[in-house]
Z-matrix of the N, CA and C atoms (Angstrom, degrees):
N
C 1 1.485
C 2 1.569 1 110.60
N 3 1.311 2 117.87 1 -47.93
C 4 1.397 3 117.66 2 -176.73
C 5 1.584 4 107.14 3 -62.86
N 6 1.319 5 116.80 4 -36.50
C 7 1.455 6 117.80 5 -177.32
C 8 1.529 7 110.26 6 -64.23
N 9 1.287 8 119.37 7 -38.68
C 10 1.452 9 123.18 8 179.45
C 11 1.571 10 107.55 9 -66.52
N 12 1.271 11 117.66 10 -40.87
C 13 1.513 12 118.44 11 175.41
C 14 1.526 13 109.36 12 -62.00
N 15 1.315 14 117.81 13 -46.26
C 16 1.463 15 121.54 14 -178.89
C 17 1.559 16 108.29 15 -59.79
N 18 1.348 17 118.65 16 -43.85
C 19 1.422 18 117.55 17 179.94
C 20 1.513 19 116.52 18 -68.00
N 21 1.365 20 113.17 19 -35.83
C 22 1.502 21 114.77 20 173.06
C 23 1.541 22 112.43 21 -66.62
N 24 1.331 23 119.72 22 -36.66
C 25 1.454 24 122.03 23 178.71
C 26 1.537 25 108.37 24 -67.55
N 27 1.327 26 118.61 25 -41.43
C 28 1.460 27 119.83 26 178.94
C 29 1.482 28 113.52 27 -65.43
N 30 1.318 29 117.89 28 -38.60
C 31 1.500 30 124.59 29 176.86
C 32 1.471 31 106.34 30 -61.31
N 33 1.344 32 119.11 31 -47.36
C 34 1.483 33 121.18 32 179.66
C 35 1.373 34 113.69 33 -59.86
N 36 1.349 35 117.40 34 -43.98
C 37 1.454 36 117.32 35 -179.68
C 38 1.556 37 114.14 36 -73.39
N 39 1.224 38 118.17 37 -30.57
C 40 1.528 39 122.59 38 172.82
C 41 1.568 40 105.82 39 -61.25
N 42 1.275 41 116.39 40 -52.66
C 43 1.470 42 121.65 41 176.70
C 44 1.560 43 112.24 42 -47.55
N 45 1.328 44 115.02 43 -44.78
C 46 1.466 45 121.11 44 -177.59
C 47 1.565 46 106.92 45 -66.19
N 48 1.278 47 118.76 46 -42.99
C 49 1.394 48 123.72 47 -175.15
C 50 1.585 49 109.92 48 -63.58
N 51 1.313 50 111.51 49 -41.53
C 52 1.525 51 120.80 50 173.00
C 53 1.491 52 110.23 51 -59.99
N 54 1.308 53 117.43 52 -50.18
C 55 1.473 54 126.23 53 175.48
C 56 1.618 55 109.07 54 -52.08
N 57 1.134 56 120.75 55 -37.01
C 58 1.415 57 125.75 56 -177.71
C 59 1.645 58 105.92 57 -65.43
N 60 1.331 59 115.74 58 -48.74
C 61 1.486 60 120.72 59 179.03
C 62 1.519 61 110.89 60 -63.10
N 63 1.261 62 116.38 61 -37.37
C 64 1.457 63 123.21 62 179.21
C 65 1.544 64 110.31 63 -68.25
N 66 1.257 65 119.63 64 -39.10
C 67 1.448 66 124.30 65 179.44
C 68 1.415 67 110.47 66 -69.96
N 69 1.340 68 117.25 67 -36.30
C 70 1.492 69 119.35 68 178.47
C 71 1.474 70 115.31 69 -71.02
N 72 1.432 71 116.25 70 -25.07
C 73 1.358 72 119.57 71 177.13
C 74 1.474 73 112.84 72 -84.47
N 75 1.348 74 116.08 73 -33.08
C 76 1.509 75 118.44 74 -176.12
C 77 1.520 76 109.28 75 -88.57
N 78 1.390 77 119.06 76 -8.90
C 79 1.374 78 118.59 77 -173.28
C 80 1.571 79 117.04 78 72.95
N 81 1.297 80 114.59 79 30.32
C 82 1.393 81 117.89 80 -175.75
C 83 1.500 82 116.51 81 -94.22
N 84 1.332 83 112.26 82 88.77
C 85 1.563 84 118.29 83 -174.79
C 86 1.420 85 109.59 84 -65.69
N 87 1.357 86 122.78 85 -35.01
C 88 1.393 87 122.67 86 178.15
C 89 1.580 88 112.66 87 -59.92
N 90 1.235 89 116.52 88 -40.36
C 91 1.432 90 120.09 89 177.45
C 92 1.532 91 111.02 90 -63.27
N 93 1.314 92 111.48 91 -41.89
C 94 1.494 93 117.37 92 177.05
C 95 1.454 94 114.66 93 -63.28
N 96 1.361 95 116.59 94 -32.58
C 97 1.472 96 121.12 95 177.93
C 98 1.620 97 108.82 96 -62.88
N 99 1.325 98 113.21 97 -36.40
C 100 1.451 99 118.16 98 -177.91
C 101 1.543 100 112.68 99 -79.65
N 102 1.336 101 111.93 100 -35.93
C 103 1.537 102 115.68 101 -176.09
C 104 1.512 103 117.16 102 -79.09
N 105 1.388 104 115.54 103 -29.51
C 106 1.414 105 118.68 104 -171.30
C 107 1.518 106 115.69 105 -94.68
N 108 1.253 107 118.22 106 128.70
C 109 1.462 108 121.58 107 176.33
C 110 1.524 109 110.29 108 -63.36
N 111 1.390 110 117.61 109 149.76
C 112 1.423 111 121.00 110 -179.32
C 113 1.511 112 119.62 111 -47.52
N 114 1.378 113 114.44 112 -32.35
C 115 1.461 114 118.77 113 -177.22
C 116 1.470 115 110.46 114 -107.38
N 117 1.406 116 117.99 115 23.38
C 118 1.472 117 126.45 116 175.26
C 119 1.579 118 113.35 117 -46.27
N 120 1.340 119 121.17 118 134.19
C 121 1.368 120 124.83 119 164.17
C 122 1.534 121 116.29 120 -123.94
N 123 1.427 122 119.01 121 142.89
C 124 1.358 123 118.17 122 171.26
C 125 1.539 124 109.96 123 -114.29
N 126 1.273 125 121.31 124 117.24
C 127 1.392 126 122.74 125 177.76
C 128 1.448 127 107.50 126 -97.36
N 129 1.339 128 116.27 127 112.07
C 130 1.391 129 127.44 128 -179.51
C 131 1.613 130 110.10 129 -75.73
N 132 1.408 131 111.97 130 161.97
C 133 1.429 132 118.05 131 -173.56
C 134 1.530 133 110.27 132 -65.19
N 135 1.365 134 117.79 133 -18.84
C 136 1.503 135 119.18 134 174.52
C 137 1.423 136 111.89 135 -90.48
N 138 1.320 137 121.87 136 12.06
C 139 1.492 138 129.99 137 173.11
C 140 1.564 139 110.57 138 82.01
N 141 1.291 140 117.34 139 6.03
C 142 1.486 141 118.28 140 176.13
C 143 1.497 142 106.54 141 -72.74
N 144 1.384 143 114.91 142 137.95
C 145 1.369 144 120.92 143 176.06
C 146 1.484 145 111.60 144 -108.76
N 147 1.329 146 118.78 145 119.23
C 148 1.437 147 124.13 146 -174.05
C 149 1.611 148 105.83 147 -114.47
N 150 1.378 149 115.79 148 120.41
C 151 1.396 150 117.17 149 172.76
C 152 1.455 151 114.09 150 -84.92
N 153 1.354 152 110.74 151 165.57
C 154 1.478 153 121.99 152 -179.73
C 155 1.516 154 108.48 153 -44.10
N 156 1.382 155 116.09 154 -50.71
C 157 1.488 156 119.06 155 -174.02
C 158 1.461 157 115.98 156 -62.64
N 159 1.328 158 121.00 157 -11.59
C 160 1.391 159 123.57 158 172.50
C 161 1.519 160 113.02 159 -99.15
N 162 1.321 161 114.79 160 -41.65
C 163 1.434 162 118.30 161 -176.90
C 164 1.509 163 114.59 162 -61.65
N 165 1.320 164 117.09 163 -50.95
C 166 1.382 165 122.83 164 -178.09
C 167 1.463 166 114.01 165 -53.92
N 168 1.396 167 119.42 166 -54.84
C 169 1.465 168 121.56 167 172.25
C 170 1.544 169 116.85 168 -52.17
N 171 1.297 170 112.59 169 -39.37
C 172 1.505 171 114.54 170 -179.67
C 173 1.465 172 112.36 171 -68.43
N 174 1.357 173 118.86 172 -30.10
C 175 1.529 174 122.76 173 176.98
C 176 1.536 175 104.01 174 -75.83
N 177 1.293 176 123.37 175 -40.20
C 178 1.408 177 124.74 176 179.50
C 179 1.562 178 111.02 177 -57.97
N 180 1.422 179 114.35 178 -35.12
C 181 1.433 180 121.25 179 -175.74
C 182 1.550 181 109.05 180 -85.16
N 183 1.339 182 118.93 181 8.00
C 184 1.467 183 119.04 182 173.00
C 185 1.544 184 117.76 183 113.99
N 186 1.457 185 116.35 184 -5.52
C 187 1.352 186 120.42 185 -175.48
C 188 1.571 187 105.80 186 -71.78
N 189 1.435 188 111.74 187 137.37
C 190 1.492 189 115.41 188 171.34
C 191 1.513 190 109.12 189 -161.78
N 192 1.303 191 116.53 190 157.82
C 193 1.453 192 122.22 191 178.91
C 194 1.509 193 104.10 192 -86.74
N 195 1.359 194 114.26 193 146.11
C 196 1.434 195 116.44 194 172.28
C 197 1.630 196 111.84 195 -74.47
N 198 1.275 197 112.18 196 -33.11
C 199 1.520 198 118.17 197 -174.28
C 200 1.537 199 106.22 198 -149.77
N 201 1.342 200 114.75 199 139.25
C 202 1.430 201 119.82 200 176.51
C 203 1.615 202 103.42 201 -156.83
N 204 1.295 203 114.93 202 87.16
C 205 1.494 204 117.44 203 -172.08
C 206 1.521 205 107.22 204 -115.17
N 207 1.270 206 115.13 205 124.47
C 208 1.481 207 119.53 206 179.61
C 209 1.623 208 110.60 207 -90.89
N 210 1.245 209 111.47 208 151.74
C 211 1.382 210 118.68 209 171.71
C 212 1.514 211 114.14 210 -157.62
N 213 1.328 212 125.36 211 174.15
C 214 1.340 213 125.74 212 -178.56
C 215 1.575 214 113.94 213 46.93
N 216 1.277 215 113.35 214 48.84
C 217 1.425 216 120.04 215 178.55
C 218 1.499 217 115.64 216 -76.79
N 219 1.272 218 116.31 217 137.80
C 220 1.427 219 120.78 218 172.83
C 221 1.544 220 107.93 219 -143.18
N 222 1.297 221 115.05 220 150.07
C 223 1.384 222 119.12 221 -172.71
C 224 1.532 223 115.89 222 -130.93
N 225 1.332 224 120.00 223 162.38
C 226 1.381 225 125.55 224 172.51
C 227 1.489 226 105.68 225 -138.90
N 228 1.323 227 117.65 226 135.41
C 229 1.495 228 119.04 227 -173.11
C 230 1.632 229 106.12 228 -129.97
N 231 1.311 230 109.90 229 141.15
C 232 1.466 231 123.80 230 174.62
C 233 1.521 232 101.77 231 -129.61
N 234 1.370 233 108.90 232 169.32
C 235 1.470 234 114.47 233 178.06
C 236 1.537 235 113.12 234 -58.61
N 237 1.399 236 112.01 235 112.26
C 238 1.552 237 118.29 236 178.11
C 239 1.540 238 112.71 237 78.59
N 240 1.366 239 120.32 238 4.67
C 241 1.462 240 123.92 239 176.63
C 242 1.437 241 112.19 240 -138.39
N 243 1.388 242 113.46 241 138.49
C 244 1.509 243 118.30 242 177.77
C 245 1.525 244 100.50 243 -138.44
N 246 1.382 245 110.63 244 130.18
C 247 1.531 246 122.19 245 175.21
C 248 1.586 247 101.59 246 -103.03
N 249 1.370 248 113.32 247 135.24
C 250 1.489 249 117.91 248 179.16
C 251 1.557 250 99.20 249 -123.48
N 252 1.304 251 115.24 250 126.35
C 253 1.427 252 124.71 251 174.09
C 254 1.552 253 109.95 252 -115.86
N 255 1.313 254 116.08 253 150.95
C 256 1.385 255 116.81 254 175.53
C 257 1.597 256 111.53 255 176.14
N 258 1.280 257 110.83 256 -170.09
C 259 1.563 258 120.05 257 -176.76
C 260 1.482 259 105.11 258 -107.53
N 261 1.315 260 115.80 259 132.07
C 262 1.494 261 118.01 260 -178.87
C 263 1.594 262 108.47 261 -121.59
N 264 1.219 263 112.90 262 113.29
C 265 1.589 264 120.27 263 173.38
C 266 1.562 265 106.92 264 -81.32
N 267 1.386 266 111.60 265 114.53
C 268 1.529 267 117.21 266 -174.62
C 269 1.446 268 112.86 267 -117.79
N 270 1.265 269 117.66 268 149.75
C 271 1.466 270 124.76 269 163.45
C 272 1.642 271 106.46 270 -137.72
N 273 1.301 272 108.95 271 123.50
C 274 1.531 273 117.98 272 -175.06
C 275 1.460 274 106.45 273 -127.49
N 276 1.297 275 114.34 274 173.70
C 277 1.506 276 123.08 275 170.15
C 278 1.605 277 105.95 276 93.57
N 279 1.317 278 112.75 277 -179.24
C 280 1.453 279 118.47 278 179.68
C 281 1.489 280 115.88 279 -64.03
N 282 1.351 281 121.00 280 154.61
C 283 1.394 282 124.53 281 -179.21
C 284 1.594 283 111.60 282 -54.28
N 285 1.353 284 114.44 283 -42.06
C 286 1.333 285 115.31 284 -175.44
C 287 1.498 286 118.82 285 -84.49
N 288 1.420 287 114.47 286 -0.70
C 289 1.458 288 122.46 287 175.40
C 290 1.480 289 109.17 288 -141.28
N 291 1.341 290 123.56 289 59.99
C 292 1.411 291 121.96 290 -172.33
C 293 1.546 292 107.67 291 -74.52
N 294 1.306 293 115.42 292 149.77
C 295 1.457 294 126.59 293 172.45
C 296 1.473 295 108.37 294 -115.85
N 297 1.368 296 116.19 295 120.21
C 298 1.520 297 120.43 296 177.29
C 299 1.500 298 107.23 297 -113.20
N 300 1.293 299 111.22 298 143.90
C 301 1.437 300 123.90 299 179.85
C 302 1.523 301 111.20 300 -164.02
N 303 1.300 302 117.44 301 164.94
C 304 1.449 303 121.22 302 173.81
C 305 1.595 304 107.46 303 -114.12
N 306 1.346 305 113.14 304 151.04
C 307 1.411 306 118.25 305 179.63
C 308 1.457 307 108.89 306 -139.98
N 309 1.356 308 115.42 307 155.12
C 310 1.441 309 119.81 308 167.14
C 311 1.432 310 105.54 309 -96.82
N 312 1.373 311 119.56 310 147.37
C 313 1.416 312 121.99 311 -178.09
C 314 1.516 313 112.08 312 -139.64
N 315 1.244 314 114.39 313 159.47
C 316 1.442 315 123.62 314 168.32
C 317 1.541 316 109.82 315 -130.31
N 318 1.264 317 116.09 316 126.25
C 319 1.461 318 121.43 317 174.80
C 320 1.498 319 109.46 318 -116.40
N 321 1.319 320 117.08 319 129.65
C 322 1.356 321 122.78 320 -174.04
C 323 1.604 322 108.57 321 -109.46
N 324 1.318 323 116.26 322 118.63
C 325 1.435 324 121.75 323 -173.20
C 326 1.482 325 106.91 324 -116.13
N 327 1.464 326 115.65 325 136.50
C 328 1.469 327 116.96 326 -179.42
C 329 1.546 328 106.00 327 -128.39
N 330 1.227 329 116.91 328 142.13
C 331 1.540 330 125.79 329 175.23
C 332 1.496 331 106.04 330 -75.07
N 333 1.296 332 120.31 331 103.39
C 334 1.412 333 128.47 332 179.68
C 335 1.577 334 105.98 333 -110.49
N 336 1.330 335 109.28 334 102.60
C 337 1.535 336 121.29 335 176.93
C 338 1.570 337 107.60 336 54.20
N 339 1.262 338 119.32 337 42.04
C 340 1.454 339 123.31 338 168.05
C 341 1.623 340 110.82 339 95.29
N 342 1.314 341 116.76 340 2.39
C 343 1.445 342 120.07 341 -178.72
C 344 1.519 343 108.80 342 -127.98
N 345 1.354 344 114.66 343 127.18
C 346 1.514 345 121.69 344 179.57
C 347 1.541 346 106.67 345 -73.71
N 348 1.357 347 111.17 346 122.06
C 349 1.457 348 114.56 347 174.41
C 350 1.518 349 108.09 348 -130.33
N 351 1.388 350 111.42 349 147.93
C 352 1.457 351 121.39 350 -178.99
C 353 1.645 352 110.96 351 -76.97
N 354 1.267 353 116.22 352 120.78
C 355 1.474 354 118.49 353 -178.79
C 356 1.534 355 110.54 354 -103.00
N 357 1.333 356 116.61 355 -23.92
C 358 1.390 357 118.92 356 -178.79
C 359 1.567 358 110.89 357 -157.20
N 360 1.330 359 112.74 358 140.74
C 361 1.476 360 123.89 359 179.92
C 362 1.514 361 104.68 360 -132.16
N 363 1.363 362 120.44 361 121.53
C 364 1.504 363 121.19 362 -176.55
C 365 1.579 364 100.11 363 -127.47
N 366 1.280 365 114.59 364 136.52
C 367 1.478 366 123.62 365 -176.96
C 368 1.508 367 109.53 366 -129.08
N 369 1.371 368 118.50 367 133.26
C 370 1.496 369 127.50 368 175.79
C 371 1.416 370 110.70 369 -128.41
N 372 1.320 371 118.35 370 122.57
C 373 1.452 372 121.47 371 -176.45
C 374 1.470 373 108.61 372 -69.57
N 375 1.490 374 113.45 373 139.98
C 376 1.418 375 118.68 374 175.08
C 377 1.494 376 107.11 375 -83.58
N 378 1.243 377 117.96 376 129.18
C 379 1.484 378 125.01 377 178.17
C 380 1.534 379 108.64 378 -51.96
N 381 1.328 380 115.92 379 139.72
C 382 1.433 381 122.07 380 171.84
C 383 1.491 382 110.70 381 -70.88
N 384 1.332 383 118.10 382 140.09
C 385 1.484 384 123.98 383 -175.10
C 386 1.545 385 111.43 384 -68.50
């Protein structure tokens, strides 16, 4: 029984992490409002830390990623917390000068009052071969 609950929680948290990537590609600031915890931070591959209060307004102003596709997902779960790790194939920047790269990421999701919210997303660029 506990295992089934843990699997359900993990699946819900993974779904929310994937929803974050979709919102970043579609430029859906309203979805981000619902997905991100009030103290959310996004640590970019260049070590820049972007809080929720900067990210959402930038998306409202038109920022979006061209691509953000997750694969090789694996999870660890603890009571009320799920960590999602994986590989992210990204394309960012303006349409006429896209920058493509892969990154490994960690997404930390916490069950806040019965709703899984993203509290941290950390990205590290995969070195080019």
